[in-house]
C-alpha distance (Angstrom), angle and dihedral (degrees) to the residues before:
residue distance angle dihedral
X1 . . .
X2 3.78 . .
X3 3.77 119.8 .
X4 3.79 122.1 -115.2
X5 3.79 120.4 -96.3
X6 3.81 108.7 -88.6
X7 3.81 118.0 -141.6
X8 3.79 128.3 -176.5
X9 3.82 112.5 -151.3
X10 3.81 113.3 -160.9
X11 3.79 141.2 -178.2
X12 3.80 109.8 -153.7
X13 3.79 127.7 -159.9
X14 3.77 129.5 -5.5
X15 3.79 95.8 -34.6
X16 3.81 103.9 125.9
X17 3.79 99.2 -174.8
X18 3.79 108.6 102.0
X19 3.79 104.9 155.4
X20 3.83 92.1 103.5
X21 3.80 92.1 47.9
X22 3.80 90.3 51.4
X23 3.82 91.7 48.4
X24 3.82 90.2 51.3
X25 3.82 91.9 45.7
X26 3.81 90.8 52.2
X27 3.82 92.9 45.5
X28 3.81 92.3 50.6
X29 3.80 90.3 48.3
X30 3.82 89.3 49.8
X31 3.83 87.5 51.5
X32 3.81 89.1 59.9
X33 3.78 99.7 -96.9
X34 3.77 126.3 131.2
X35 3.81 107.5 -120.9
X36 3.79 129.6 -161.2
X37 3.81 113.0 -167.7
X38 3.81 113.4 -161.7
X39 3.78 97.9 -163.8
X40 3.79 127.9 -135.0
X41 3.79 133.1 -30.6
X42 3.79 100.3 23.4
X43 3.80 123.0 164.0
X44 3.81 121.0 -134.9
X45 3.82 87.2 -109.6
X46 3.81 91.9 54.0
X47 3.81 91.0 48.8
X48 3.81 94.3 51.3
X49 3.82 92.6 44.5
X50 3.80 90.8 51.2
X51 3.81 90.2 47.4
X52 3.81 90.3 52.2
X53 3.79 93.4 46.9
X54 3.80 92.7 47.6
X55 3.83 94.2 43.5
X56 3.79 92.0 -133.0
X57 3.79 128.5 -174.0
X58 3.80 94.1 -149.3
X59 3.79 141.1 19.3
X60 3.80 117.5 -149.8
X61 3.80 116.6 -165.8
X62 3.79 120.5 -163.5
X63 3.79 110.7 -156.9
X64 3.79 130.3 175.4
X65 3.81 99.4 152.9
X66 3.81 99.4 86.0
X67 3.82 92.2 -115.2
X68 3.82 94.0 110.8
X69 3.84 94.2 114.7
X70 3.80 88.3 58.2
X71 3.80 101.7 35.4
X72 3.81 101.6 48.1
X73 3.85 96.1 47.2
X74 3.82 90.4 47.8
X75 3.81 91.8 51.2
X76 3.83 89.8 46.6
X77 3.81 90.5 51.4
X78 3.82 92.0 50.3
X79 3.80 91.3 46.3
X80 3.82 90.2 53.5
X81 3.81 90.6 49.3
X82 3.82 88.3 56.3
X83 3.84 94.7 43.7
X84 3.80 91.7 -115.1
X85 3.81 90.7 151.9
X86 3.81 93.7 138.6
X87 3.81 96.0 52.0
X88 3.80 118.1 97.9
X89 3.81 117.8 -128.1
X90 3.78 108.6 -159.4
X91 3.76 136.1 144.4
X92 3.71 147.6 142.8
X93 3.74 148.8 -142.0
X94 3.76 134.5 107.6
X95 3.81 100.6 -11.0
X96 3.82 121.7 144.5
X97 3.83 115.5 -123.6
X98 3.83 93.2 -114.8
X99 3.82 90.2 53.1
X100 3.82 90.4 48.0
X101 3.82 89.8 54.6
X102 3.82 91.4 47.0
X103 3.82 91.5 51.1
X104 3.83 91.5 46.1
X105 3.81 89.0 53.8
X106 3.82 88.2 53.5
X107 3.80 91.2 56.0
X108 3.79 102.6 -91.7
X109 3.80 112.4 137.9
X110 3.78 125.5 -121.9
X111 3.81 113.9 -44.6
X112 3.77 122.4 -148.1
X113 3.79 130.0 -141.9
X114 3.80 123.4 -142.9
X115 3.78 111.3 -78.1
X116 3.81 95.8 36.4
X117 3.78 110.5 139.6
X118 3.78 113.3 -103.3
X119 3.80 88.1 -136.4
X120 3.82 89.6 60.5
X121 3.82 91.1 50.9
X122 3.81 92.8 48.5
X123 3.81 91.3 48.4
X124 3.81 91.8 49.9
X125 3.81 91.7 51.9
X126 3.81 92.4 45.3
X127 3.82 92.8 50.1
X128 3.81 93.4 45.3
X129 3.79 93.3 49.7
X130 3.81 93.2 46.6
X131 3.81 89.7 51.1
X132 3.82 99.3 42.9
X133 3.80 105.9 30.5
X134 3.81 132.1 57.2
X135 3.81 99.3 -99.5
């Protein structure tokens, strides 16, 4: 029997608004995924270490603080240092379209704006993991 998809949901930096992250975590769990929620005020290093320890298939970062152009590249860099090439880095929050495209070009997966259906997010993660990991 194959194990469920494992997703780490993280809030990075000083952003203290985690309602959206909790809604996503619950929706992914309801979609049959195993979800690890790191809580507030995580550093990129803490997120990557938790992802390594939990052997996750995907990392989802919720960001509303405007620091997305700093946070996502730092997490990507740390993931590369740990050879986490088959782990999806995705996320969402208040991220302008141009910044989303820039982050996608740097290797970050699809990013989701507020109001995106949780079903769409779960399906994206499921499809990515089935394509890029040995499931």
